[in-house]
N, CA, C, O and the ligand as a Tripos MOL2 file, in Angstrom:
@<TRIPOS>MOLECULE
protein
  273   271    69     0     0
PROTEIN
NO_CHARGES

@<TRIPOS>ATOM
      1 N           9.4890  -42.2690    9.0890 N.3       1 MET1
      2 CA         10.0990  -43.5090    8.7090 C.3       1 MET1
      3 C           9.0720  -44.6380    8.6680 C.2       1 MET1
      4 O           8.2980  -44.8250    9.6070 O.2       1 MET1
      5 N           9.0800  -45.3980    7.5470 N.am      2 ASP2
      6 CA          8.1670  -46.5940    7.4570 C.3       2 ASP2
      7 C           8.6700  -47.7110    8.2310 C.2       2 ASP2
      8 O           9.8850  -47.8580    8.3670 O.2       2 ASP2
      9 N           7.8160  -48.5290    8.7610 N.am      3 ALA3
     10 CA          8.1220  -49.7420    9.4390 C.3       3 ALA3
     11 C           8.5730  -50.8310    8.3650 C.2       3 ALA3
     12 O           8.0920  -50.8300    7.2320 O.2       3 ALA3
     13 N           9.4900  -51.7270    8.7690 N.am      4 PRO4
     14 CA          9.9820  -52.8250    7.8950 C.3       4 PRO4
     15 C           8.8070  -53.6450    7.4260 C.2       4 PRO4
     16 O           7.8140  -53.8270    8.1300 O.2       4 PRO4
     17 N           8.9570  -54.1360    6.2050 N.am      5 ARG5
     18 CA          7.9660  -55.0390    5.5750 C.3       5 ARG5
     19 C           8.0570  -56.4820    6.0900 C.2       5 ARG5
     20 O           9.1390  -56.9830    6.3970 O.2       5 ARG5
     21 N           6.9170  -57.1160    6.1710 N.am      6 CYS6
     22 CA          6.9200  -58.5270    6.6480 C.3       6 CYS6
     23 C           7.3050  -59.4780    5.4560 C.2       6 CYS6
     24 O           6.7510  -59.3350    4.3660 O.2       6 CYS6
     25 N           8.2020  -60.3950    5.6530 N.am      7 PRO7
     26 CA          8.5540  -61.2720    4.5660 C.3       7 PRO7
     27 C           7.4890  -62.2300    4.1640 C.2       7 PRO7
     28 O           7.6180  -62.8750    3.1230 O.2       7 PRO7
     29 N           6.4080  -62.3660    4.9540 N.am      8 HIS8
     30 CA          5.3150  -63.2500    4.6470 C.3       8 HIS8
     31 C           4.2260  -62.6810    3.9250 C.2       8 HIS8
     32 O           3.7180  -63.2890    2.9830 O.2       8 HIS8
     33 N           3.7890  -61.4440    4.3350 N.am      9 CYS9
     34 CA          2.5890  -60.9350    3.8180 C.3       9 CYS9
     35 C           2.8930  -59.5270    3.1000 C.2       9 CYS9
     36 O           2.0470  -58.9420    2.4240 O.2       9 CYS9
     37 N           4.0870  -59.0910    3.3040 N.am     10 GLY10
     38 CA          4.5290  -57.8050    2.6350 C.3      10 GLY10
     39 C           3.9150  -56.5650    3.1980 C.2      10 GLY10
     40 O           4.1110  -55.5270    2.5650 O.2      10 GLY10
     41 N           3.2260  -56.5150    4.2540 N.am     11 GLU11
     42 CA          2.6300  -55.4260    4.9180 C.3      11 GLU11
     43 C           3.6430  -54.9670    5.9570 C.2      11 GLU11
     44 O           4.4550  -55.7350    6.4730 O.2      11 GLU11
     45 N           3.5410  -53.5630    6.2570 N.am     12 PRO12
     46 CA          4.4650  -53.0700    7.3310 C.3      12 PRO12
     47 C           4.1920  -53.6670    8.6510 C.2      12 PRO12
     48 O           3.0440  -53.8370    9.0630 O.2      12 PRO12
     49 N           5.2700  -53.9920    9.3240 N.am     13 VAL13
     50 CA          5.2320  -54.6110   10.6740 C.3      13 VAL13
     51 C           5.0830  -53.4760   11.6270 C.2      13 VAL13
     52 O           6.0810  -52.9720   12.1410 O.2      13 VAL13
     53 N           3.8950  -53.0590   11.8830 N.am     14 THR14
     54 CA          3.5970  -51.9450   12.7700 C.3      14 THR14
     55 C           3.3240  -52.4740   14.2450 C.2      14 THR14
     56 O           3.3060  -51.7120   15.2110 O.2      14 THR14
     57 N           3.1330  -53.7280   14.3270 N.am     15 ARG15
     58 CA          2.9960  -54.3760   15.6190 C.3      15 ARG15
     59 C           3.5780  -55.8610   15.6440 C.2      15 ARG15
     60 O           3.0800  -56.7720   14.9830 O.2      15 ARG15
     61 N           4.6330  -55.9990   16.4380 N.am     16 ALA16
     62 CA          5.3030  -57.2490   16.5210 C.3      16 ALA16
     63 C           5.0890  -57.9210   17.8690 C.2      16 ALA16
     64 O           5.2050  -57.2850   18.9170 O.2      16 ALA16
     65 N           4.7870  -59.1670   17.8330 N.am     17 LEU17
     66 CA          4.4690  -59.8870   19.0720 C.3      17 LEU17
     67 C           5.6810  -60.7850   19.4800 C.2      17 LEU17
     68 O           6.3420  -61.3840   18.6320 O.2      17 LEU17
     69 N           5.9110  -60.8430   20.6720 N.am     18 ASP18
     70 CA          6.9770  -61.6910   21.2270 C.3      18 ASP18
     71 C           6.2810  -63.0010   21.7650 C.2      18 ASP18
     72 O           5.7190  -62.9680   22.8590 O.2      18 ASP18
     73 N           6.3120  -64.0980   21.0460 N.am     19 LEU19
     74 CA          5.5370  -65.2270   21.3230 C.3      19 LEU19
     75 C           6.4650  -66.4520   21.5530 C.2      19 LEU19
     76 O           6.6590  -67.2790   20.6620 O.2      19 LEU19
     77 N           7.0070  -66.5310   22.7310 N.am     20 PRO20
     78 CA          7.9380  -67.6670   22.9220 C.3      20 PRO20
     79 C           7.2780  -69.0170   22.8190 C.2      20 PRO20
     80 O           7.9440  -69.9820   22.4450 O.2      20 PRO20
     81 N           5.9830  -69.1390   23.1370 N.am     21 TYR21
     82 CA          5.3190  -70.4450   23.1260 C.3      21 TYR21
     83 C           4.1990  -70.4720   22.1320 C.2      21 TYR21
     84 O           3.6030  -71.5380   21.9800 O.2      21 TYR21
     85 N           3.8470  -69.4210   21.4390 N.am     22 GLY22
     86 CA          2.8160  -69.4340   20.4720 C.3      22 GLY22
     87 C           1.5550  -68.8650   21.0610 C.2      22 GLY22
     88 O           1.6050  -68.0580   21.9890 O.2      22 GLY22
     89 N           0.3900  -69.2900   20.5170 N.am     23 TRP23
     90 CA         -0.9180  -68.8020   21.0370 C.3      23 TRP23
     91 C          -1.8730  -69.9620   20.9420 C.2      23 TRP23
     92 O          -1.5940  -70.9950   20.3330 O.2      23 TRP23
     93 N          -2.9980  -69.7530   21.5630 N.am     24 TRP24
     94 CA         -4.1110  -70.7230   21.6030 C.3      24 TRP24
     95 C          -5.2200  -70.3230   20.6590 C.2      24 TRP24
     96 O          -5.7280  -69.2040   20.7290 O.2      24 TRP24
     97 N          -5.5960  -71.2200   19.7850 N.am     25 GLU25
     98 CA         -6.6580  -70.8630   18.7650 C.3      25 GLU25
     99 C          -7.9100  -71.6670   18.9150 C.2      25 GLU25
    100 O          -7.8170  -72.8940   18.9480 O.2      25 GLU25
    101 N          -9.0360  -71.0980   19.0040 N.am     26 TRP26
    102 CA        -10.2580  -71.7300   19.1280 C.3      26 TRP26
    103 C         -10.5530  -72.5630   17.8800 C.2      26 TRP26
    104 O         -10.4460  -72.0490   16.7660 O.2      26 TRP26
    105 N         -10.9320  -73.8740   18.0450 N.am     27 THR27
    106 CA        -11.2030  -74.7760   16.9150 C.3      27 THR27
    107 C         -12.7090  -75.0820   16.7870 C.2      27 THR27
    108 O         -13.1430  -75.7220   15.8290 O.2      27 THR27
    109 N         -13.4960  -74.6100   17.7730 N.am     28 GLY28
    110 CA        -14.9070  -75.1240   17.7280 C.3      28 GLY28
    111 C         -15.1930  -76.0710   18.9500 C.2      28 GLY28
    112 O         -16.2320  -76.0210   19.6090 O.2      28 GLY28
    113 N         -14.1870  -76.9100   19.1700 N.am     29 ASP29
    114 CA        -14.3310  -77.9270   20.2350 C.3      29 ASP29
    115 C         -13.5340  -77.5260   21.4780 C.2      29 ASP29
    116 O         -13.8460  -77.9630   22.5860 O.2      29 ASP29
    117 N         -12.5060  -76.6960   21.2930 N.am     30 GLY30
    118 CA        -11.5600  -76.3270   22.2920 C.3      30 GLY30
    119 C         -10.4300  -75.4760   21.7610 C.2      30 GLY30
    120 O         -10.4620  -75.0640   20.6020 O.2      30 GLY30
    121 N          -9.4610  -75.2110   22.5590 N.am     31 TYR31
    122 CA         -8.3360  -74.4710   22.0680 C.3      31 TYR31
    123 C          -7.1830  -75.3250   21.7140 C.2      31 TYR31
    124 O          -6.8960  -76.2920   22.4200 O.2      31 TYR31
    125 N          -6.4540  -74.9930   20.5720 N.am     32 ARG32
    126 CA         -5.3380  -75.7100   20.1000 C.3      32 ARG32
    127 C          -4.1350  -74.7850   20.1830 C.2      32 ARG32
    128 O          -4.1680  -73.6330   19.7500 O.2      32 ARG32
    129 N          -3.0540  -75.3450   20.7690 N.am     33 LEU33
    130 CA         -1.7840  -74.4790   20.7800 C.3      33 LEU33
    131 C          -1.2040  -74.4150   19.3660 C.2      33 LEU33
    132 O          -1.0900  -75.4160   18.6590 O.2      33 LEU33
    133 N          -0.8440  -73.1900   18.9930 N.am     34 THR34
    134 CA         -0.3630  -72.8520   17.6760 C.3      34 THR34
    135 C           0.8640  -72.1230   17.9070 C.2      34 THR34
    136 O           0.9630  -71.3300   18.8440 O.2      34 THR34
    137 N           1.8710  -72.3730   17.0340 N.am     35 THR35
    138 CA          3.1180  -71.6610   17.0380 C.3      35 THR35
    139 C           3.5350  -71.1380   15.6570 C.2      35 THR35
    140 O           3.1820  -71.7270   14.6350 O.2      35 THR35
    141 N           4.2710  -70.0520   15.6330 N.am     36 ALA36
    142 CA          4.7460  -69.5450   14.2840 C.3      36 ALA36
    143 C           6.0540  -70.2170   13.9050 C.2      36 ALA36
    144 O           6.4830  -70.1140   12.7560 O.2      36 ALA36
    145 N           6.6890  -70.8920   14.8270 N.am     37 SER37
    146 CA          7.9750  -71.4830   14.6050 C.3      37 SER37
    147 C           7.9680  -72.9940   14.5990 C.2      37 SER37
    148 O           7.2240  -73.6210   15.3540 O.2      37 SER37
    149 N           8.7890  -73.5800   13.7560 N.am     38 ASP38
    150 CA          8.8400  -75.0800   13.7560 C.3      38 ASP38
    151 C          10.1500  -75.4270   14.5080 C.2      38 ASP38
    152 O          10.5620  -76.5870   14.5020 O.2      38 ASP38
    153 N          10.7640  -74.5010   15.1140 N.am     39 ARG39
    154 CA         12.0580  -74.8090   15.8580 C.3      39 ARG39
    155 C          11.7450  -74.5510   17.3930 C.2      39 ARG39
    156 O          10.7050  -74.0710   17.8450 O.2      39 ARG39
    157 N          12.8380  -74.9620   18.0820 N.am     40 VAL40
    158 CA         12.7670  -74.5990   19.5760 C.3      40 VAL40
    159 C          13.9560  -73.8810   20.0570 C.2      40 VAL40
    160 O          14.1680  -73.7250   21.2590 O.2      40 VAL40
    161 N          14.7680  -73.4230   19.0920 N.am     41 ASP41
    162 CA         16.0050  -72.7550   19.5180 C.3      41 ASP41
    163 C          15.8300  -71.3520   20.0310 C.2      41 ASP41
    164 O          16.3310  -71.0130   21.1030 O.2      41 ASP41
    165 N          15.1190  -70.5210   19.2720 N.am     42 VAL42
    166 CA         14.9270  -69.0800   19.6300 C.3      42 VAL42
    167 C          13.4870  -68.7790   19.6250 C.2      42 VAL42
    168 O          12.7490  -69.2960   18.7860 O.2      42 VAL42
    169 N          13.0440  -67.9480   20.5420 N.am     43 SER43
    170 CA         11.6280  -67.5390   20.5360 C.3      43 SER43
    171 C          11.4560  -66.6040   19.3440 C.2      43 SER43
    172 O          12.2730  -65.7140   19.1090 O.2      43 SER43
    173 N          10.3910  -66.8220   18.6090 N.am     44 PRO44
    174 CA         10.1770  -65.9610   17.3520 C.3      44 PRO44
    175 C           9.4180  -64.7150   17.6620 C.2      44 PRO44
    176 O           8.5510  -64.6450   18.5320 O.2      44 PRO44
    177 N           9.8010  -63.7400   16.8930 N.am     45 TRP45
    178 CA          8.8760  -62.5280   16.7990 C.3      45 TRP45
    179 C           7.8560  -62.8600   15.6860 C.2      45 TRP45
    180 O           8.1310  -63.5680   14.7170 O.2      45 TRP45
    181 N           6.6390  -62.2790   15.9130 N.am     46 VAL46
    182 CA          5.5340  -62.6550   15.0110 C.3      46 VAL46
    183 C           4.8190  -61.3540   14.5740 C.2      46 VAL46
    184 O           4.5540  -60.4540   15.3710 O.2      46 VAL46
    185 N           4.5410  -61.3160   13.3270 N.am     47 HIS47
    186 CA          3.7980  -60.1110   12.7810 C.3      47 HIS47
    187 C           2.3900  -60.2130   13.1330 C.2      47 HIS47
    188 O           1.7440  -61.2110   12.8150 O.2      47 HIS47
    189 N           1.8180  -59.1260   13.8470 N.am     48 TRP48
    190 CA          0.4700  -59.0960   14.4170 C.3      48 TRP48
    191 C          -0.5760  -59.5540   13.2710 C.2      48 TRP48
    192 O          -1.4380  -60.4110   13.4620 O.2      48 TRP48
    193 N          -0.3820  -58.8730   12.0690 N.am     49 ASP49
    194 CA         -1.4060  -58.9860   11.1070 C.3      49 ASP49
    195 C          -1.5450  -60.4480   10.4420 C.2      49 ASP49
    196 O          -2.6520  -60.9100   10.1630 O.2      49 ASP49
    197 N          -0.5060  -61.0480   10.2410 N.am     50 CYS50
    198 CA         -0.5540  -62.3910    9.5730 C.3      50 CYS50
    199 C          -0.0350  -63.5080   10.4940 C.2      50 CYS50
    200 O          -0.1190  -64.6740   10.1100 O.2      50 CYS50
    201 N           0.5040  -63.2040   11.7060 N.am     51 MET51
    202 CA          1.0330  -64.1590   12.6020 C.3      51 MET51
    203 C           2.2090  -64.9940   11.8960 C.2      51 MET51
    204 O           2.4630  -66.1560   12.2140 O.2      51 MET51
    205 N           2.8390  -64.3440   10.9900 N.am     52 GLY52
    206 CA          4.0160  -65.0540   10.3500 C.3      52 GLY52
    207 C           5.2730  -64.7550   11.1510 C.2      52 GLY52
    208 O           5.4100  -63.6810   11.7360 O.2      52 GLY52
    209 N           6.1500  -65.6750   11.1690 N.am     53 GLU53
    210 CA          7.4010  -65.6410   11.9430 C.3      53 GLU53
    211 C           8.3260  -64.5420   11.4020 C.2      53 GLU53
    212 O           8.4670  -64.4300   10.1840 O.2      53 GLU53
    213 N           8.9560  -63.7340   12.2500 N.am     54 LEU54
    214 CA          9.9420  -62.7710   11.8240 C.3      54 LEU54
    215 C          11.3380  -63.1790   12.4540 C.2      54 LEU54
    216 O          11.8000  -62.6370   13.4570 O.2      54 LEU54
    217 N          11.9370  -64.1670   11.7690 N.am     55 ARG55
    218 CA         13.1300  -64.7740   12.3210 C.3      55 ARG55
    219 C          14.2180  -63.7600   12.4150 C.2      55 ARG55
    220 O          14.9070  -63.7300   13.4350 O.2      55 ARG55
    221 N          14.4380  -62.8880   11.3920 N.am     56 GLN56
    222 CA         15.6260  -62.0300   11.3470 C.3      56 GLN56
    223 C          15.2210  -60.6590   11.9330 C.2      56 GLN56
    224 O          15.9880  -59.7080   11.7800 O.2      56 GLN56
    225 N          14.0670  -60.5100   12.5880 N.am     57 PHE57
    226 CA         13.6230  -59.2250   13.0220 C.3      57 PHE57
    227 C          13.8430  -59.0620   14.5630 C.2      57 PHE57
    228 O          13.6430  -60.0180   15.3130 O.2      57 PHE57
    229 N          14.2470  -57.8720   15.0180 N.am     58 HIS58
    230 CA         14.1730  -57.5630   16.3730 C.3      58 HIS58
    231 C          13.8590  -56.0370   16.4230 C.2      58 HIS58
    232 O          14.5230  -55.2140   15.7940 O.2      58 HIS58
    233 N          12.7490  -55.7040   17.2540 N.am     59 PRO59
    234 CA         12.3090  -54.2860   17.2330 C.3      59 PRO59
    235 C          13.3430  -53.3050   17.6840 C.2      59 PRO59
    236 O          13.2680  -52.1460   17.2780 O.2      59 PRO59
    237 N          14.3410  -53.6910   18.5240 N.am     60 GLN60
    238 CA         15.3370  -52.7900   19.0250 C.3      60 GLN60
    239 C          16.3020  -52.4970   17.9900 C.2      60 GLN60
    240 O          17.0430  -51.5280   18.1590 O.2      60 GLN60
    241 N          16.4080  -53.2600   16.8450 N.am     61 ASP61
    242 CA         17.2510  -52.9460   15.7330 C.3      61 ASP61
    243 C          16.7000  -51.9490   14.8510 C.2      61 ASP61
    244 O          17.3930  -51.5450   13.9180 O.2      61 ASP61
    245 N          15.5310  -51.5000   15.0360 N.am     62 VAL62
    246 CA         14.8620  -50.5420   14.1150 C.3      62 VAL62
    247 C          14.4790  -49.2220   14.7780 C.2      62 VAL62
    248 O          13.7850  -49.1810   15.7940 O.2      62 VAL62
    249 N          14.9470  -48.1790   14.1770 N.am     63 GLY63
    250 CA         14.6350  -46.8390   14.8290 C.3      63 GLY63
    251 C          15.3600  -46.5500   16.0650 C.2      63 GLY63
    252 O          16.2480  -47.3000   16.4720 O.2      63 GLY63
    253 N          14.9900  -45.4280   16.7040 N.am     64 THR64
    254 CA         15.7410  -45.0520   17.8630 C.3      64 THR64
    255 C          14.8080  -44.7240   19.0670 C.2      64 THR64
    256 O          15.2260  -44.0880   20.0340 O.2      64 THR64
    257 N          13.6150  -45.1500   18.9780 N.am     65 TYR65
    258 CA         12.6610  -44.9610   20.0390 C.3      65 TYR65
    259 C          13.0630  -45.5520   21.3200 C.2      65 TYR65
    260 O          13.3690  -46.7430   21.3490 O.2      65 TYR65
    261 N          13.0930  -44.7720   22.4750 N.am     66 GLN66
    262 CA         13.5130  -45.3410   23.7190 C.3      66 GLN66
    263 C          12.3140  -45.1770   24.6940 C.2      66 GLN66
    264 O          11.6970  -44.1140   24.7640 O.2      66 GLN66
    265 N          12.0110  -46.2480   25.4290 N.am     67 MET67
    266 CA         11.0090  -46.1650   26.3940 C.3      67 MET67
    267 C          11.5580  -45.4490   27.7060 C.2      67 MET67
    268 O          12.7040  -45.6390   28.1140 O.2      67 MET67
    269 N          10.7000  -44.6610   28.2920 N.am     68 ARG68
    270 CA         11.1850  -44.0040   29.4900 C.3      68 ARG68
    271 C          10.6420  -44.7160   30.7450 C.2      68 ARG68
    272 O          10.9420  -44.3070   31.8660 O.2      68 ARG68
    273 ZN          3.0090  -60.4020    7.9310 Zn       69 ZN69
@<TRIPOS>BOND
     1     1     2 1
     2     2     3 1
     3     3     4 2
     4     3     5 am
     5     5     6 1
     6     6     7 1
     7     7     8 2
     8     7     9 am
     9     9    10 1
    10    10    11 1
    11    11    12 2
    12    11    13 am
    13    13    14 1
    14    14    15 1
    15    15    16 2
    16    15    17 am
    17    17    18 1
    18    18    19 1
    19    19    20 2
    20    19    21 am
    21    21    22 1
    22    22    23 1
    23    23    24 2
    24    23    25 am
    25    25    26 1
    26    26    27 1
    27    27    28 2
    28    27    29 am
    29    29    30 1
    30    30    31 1
    31    31    32 2
    32    31    33 am
    33    33    34 1
    34    34    35 1
    35    35    36 2
    36    35    37 am
    37    37    38 1
    38    38    39 1
    39    39    40 2
    40    39    41 am
    41    41    42 1
    42    42    43 1
    43    43    44 2
    44    43    45 am
    45    45    46 1
    46    46    47 1
    47    47    48 2
    48    47    49 am
    49    49    50 1
    50    50    51 1
    51    51    52 2
    52    51    53 am
    53    53    54 1
    54    54    55 1
    55    55    56 2
    56    55    57 am
    57    57    58 1
    58    58    59 1
    59    59    60 2
    60    59    61 am
    61    61    62 1
    62    62    63 1
    63    63    64 2
    64    63    65 am
    65    65    66 1
    66    66    67 1
    67    67    68 2
    68    67    69 am
    69    69    70 1
    70    70    71 1
    71    71    72 2
    72    71    73 am
    73    73    74 1
    74    74    75 1
    75    75    76 2
    76    75    77 am
    77    77    78 1
    78    78    79 1
    79    79    80 2
    80    79    81 am
    81    81    82 1
    82    82    83 1
    83    83    84 2
    84    83    85 am
    85    85    86 1
    86    86    87 1
    87    87    88 2
    88    87    89 am
    89    89    90 1
    90    90    91 1
    91    91    92 2
    92    91    93 am
    93    93    94 1
    94    94    95 1
    95    95    96 2
    96    95    97 am
    97    97    98 1
    98    98    99 1
    99    99   100 2
   100    99   101 am
   101   101   102 1
   102   102   103 1
   103   103   104 2
   104   103   105 am
   105   105   106 1
   106   106   107 1
   107   107   108 2
   108   107   109 am
   109   109   110 1
   110   110   111 1
   111   111   112 2
   112   111   113 am
   113   113   114 1
   114   114   115 1
   115   115   116 2
   116   115   117 am
   117   117   118 1
   118   118   119 1
   119   119   120 2
   120   119   121 am
   121   121   122 1
   122   122   123 1
   123   123   124 2
   124   123   125 am
   125   125   126 1
   126   126   127 1
   127   127   128 2
   128   127   129 am
   129   129   130 1
   130   130   131 1
   131   131   132 2
   132   131   133 am
   133   133   134 1
   134   134   135 1
   135   135   136 2
   136   135   137 am
   137   137   138 1
   138   138   139 1
   139   139   140 2
   140   139   141 am
   141   141   142 1
   142   142   143 1
   143   143   144 2
   144   143   145 am
   145   145   146 1
   146   146   147 1
   147   147   148 2
   148   147   149 am
   149   149   150 1
   150   150   151 1
   151   151   152 2
   152   151   153 am
   153   153   154 1
   154   154   155 1
   155   155   156 2
   156   155   157 am
   157   157   158 1
   158   158   159 1
   159   159   160 2
   160   159   161 am
   161   161   162 1
   162   162   163 1
   163   163   164 2
   164   163   165 am
   165   165   166 1
   166   166   167 1
   167   167   168 2
   168   167   169 am
   169   169   170 1
   170   170   171 1
   171   171   172 2
   172   171   173 am
   173   173   174 1
   174   174   175 1
   175   175   176 2
   176   175   177 am
   177   177   178 1
   178   178   179 1
   179   179   180 2
   180   179   181 am
   181   181   182 1
   182   182   183 1
   183   183   184 2
   184   183   185 am
   185   185   186 1
   186   186   187 1
   187   187   188 2
   188   187   189 am
   189   189   190 1
   190   190   191 1
   191   191   192 2
   192   191   193 am
   193   193   194 1
   194   194   195 1
   195   195   196 2
   196   195   197 am
   197   197   198 1
   198   198   199 1
   199   199   200 2
   200   199   201 am
   201   201   202 1
   202   202   203 1
   203   203   204 2
   204   203   205 am
   205   205   206 1
   206   206   207 1
   207   207   208 2
   208   207   209 am
   209   209   210 1
   210   210   211 1
   211   211   212 2
   212   211   213 am
   213   213   214 1
   214   214   215 1
   215   215   216 2
   216   215   217 am
   217   217   218 1
   218   218   219 1
   219   219   220 2
   220   219   221 am
   221   221   222 1
   222   222   223 1
   223   223   224 2
   224   223   225 am
   225   225   226 1
   226   226   227 1
   227   227   228 2
   228   227   229 am
   229   229   230 1
   230   230   231 1
   231   231   232 2
   232   231   233 am
   233   233   234 1
   234   234   235 1
   235   235   236 2
   236   235   237 am
   237   237   238 1
   238   238   239 1
   239   239   240 2
   240   239   241 am
   241   241   242 1
   242   242   243 1
   243   243   244 2
   244   243   245 am
   245   245   246 1
   246   246   247 1
   247   247   248 2
   248   247   249 am
   249   249   250 1
   250   250   251 1
   251   251   252 2
   252   251   253 am
   253   253   254 1
   254   254   255 1
   255   255   256 2
   256   255   257 am
   257   257   258 1
   258   258   259 1
   259   259   260 2
   260   259   261 am
   261   261   262 1
   262   262   263 1
   263   263   264 2
   264   263   265 am
   265   265   266 1
   266   266   267 1
   267   267   268 2
   268   267   269 am
   269   269   270 1
   270   270   271 1
   271   271   272 2
@<TRIPOS>SUBSTRUCTURE
     1 MET1         2 RESIDUE 1 A MET
     2 ASP2         6 RESIDUE 1 A ASP
     3 ALA3        10 RESIDUE 1 A ALA
     4 PRO4        14 RESIDUE 1 A PRO
     5 ARG5        18 RESIDUE 1 A ARG
     6 CYS6        22 RESIDUE 1 A CYS
     7 PRO7        26 RESIDUE 1 A PRO
     8 HIS8        30 RESIDUE 1 A HIS
     9 CYS9        34 RESIDUE 1 A CYS
    10 GLY10       38 RESIDUE 1 A GLY
    11 GLU11       42 RESIDUE 1 A GLU
    12 PRO12       46 RESIDUE 1 A PRO
    13 VAL13       50 RESIDUE 1 A VAL
    14 THR14       54 RESIDUE 1 A THR
    15 ARG15       58 RESIDUE 1 A ARG
    16 ALA16       62 RESIDUE 1 A ALA
    17 LEU17       66 RESIDUE 1 A LEU
    18 ASP18       70 RESIDUE 1 A ASP
    19 LEU19       74 RESIDUE 1 A LEU
    20 PRO20       78 RESIDUE 1 A PRO
    21 TYR21       82 RESIDUE 1 A TYR
    22 GLY22       86 RESIDUE 1 A GLY
    23 TRP23       90 RESIDUE 1 A TRP
    24 TRP24       94 RESIDUE 1 A TRP
    25 GLU25       98 RESIDUE 1 A GLU
    26 TRP26      102 RESIDUE 1 A TRP
    27 THR27      106 RESIDUE 1 A THR
    28 GLY28      110 RESIDUE 1 A GLY
    29 ASP29      114 RESIDUE 1 A ASP
    30 GLY30      118 RESIDUE 1 A GLY
    31 TYR31      122 RESIDUE 1 A TYR
    32 ARG32      126 RESIDUE 1 A ARG
    33 LEU33      130 RESIDUE 1 A LEU
    34 THR34      134 RESIDUE 1 A THR
    35 THR35      138 RESIDUE 1 A THR
    36 ALA36      142 RESIDUE 1 A ALA
    37 SER37      146 RESIDUE 1 A SER
    38 ASP38      150 RESIDUE 1 A ASP
    39 ARG39      154 RESIDUE 1 A ARG
    40 VAL40      158 RESIDUE 1 A VAL
    41 ASP41      162 RESIDUE 1 A ASP
    42 VAL42      166 RESIDUE 1 A VAL
    43 SER43      170 RESIDUE 1 A SER
    44 PRO44      174 RESIDUE 1 A PRO
    45 TRP45      178 RESIDUE 1 A TRP
    46 VAL46      182 RESIDUE 1 A VAL
    47 HIS47      186 RESIDUE 1 A HIS
    48 TRP48      190 RESIDUE 1 A TRP
    49 ASP49      194 RESIDUE 1 A ASP
    50 CYS50      198 RESIDUE 1 A CYS
    51 MET51      202 RESIDUE 1 A MET
    52 GLY52      206 RESIDUE 1 A GLY
    53 GLU53      210 RESIDUE 1 A GLU
    54 LEU54      214 RESIDUE 1 A LEU
    55 ARG55      218 RESIDUE 1 A ARG
    56 GLN56      222 RESIDUE 1 A GLN
    57 PHE57      226 RESIDUE 1 A PHE
    58 HIS58      230 RESIDUE 1 A HIS
    59 PRO59      234 RESIDUE 1 A PRO
    60 GLN60      238 RESIDUE 1 A GLN
    61 ASP61      242 RESIDUE 1 A ASP
    62 VAL62      246 RESIDUE 1 A VAL
    63 GLY63      250 RESIDUE 1 A GLY
    64 THR64      254 RESIDUE 1 A THR
    65 TYR65      258 RESIDUE 1 A TYR
    66 GLN66      262 RESIDUE 1 A GLN
    67 MET67      266 RESIDUE 1 A MET
    68 ARG68      270 RESIDUE 1 A ARG
    69 ZN69       273 GROUP 0 **** ****
């Protein structure tokens, strides 16, 4: 089974990040807080490859893999 496609870059979402606060990006002078979402209501899932927000995505809605 193929992974769902990312709505931003079109590539398969083989790794999704749970980023409630975003990430820190090096700017050359220091780190700047970056976020994939412009809202504060729900923590976004983010596609690892393009860091685009996956608003409608939840990994537990896809497939049947269960952690032991
Ligand atoms: Zn993407």
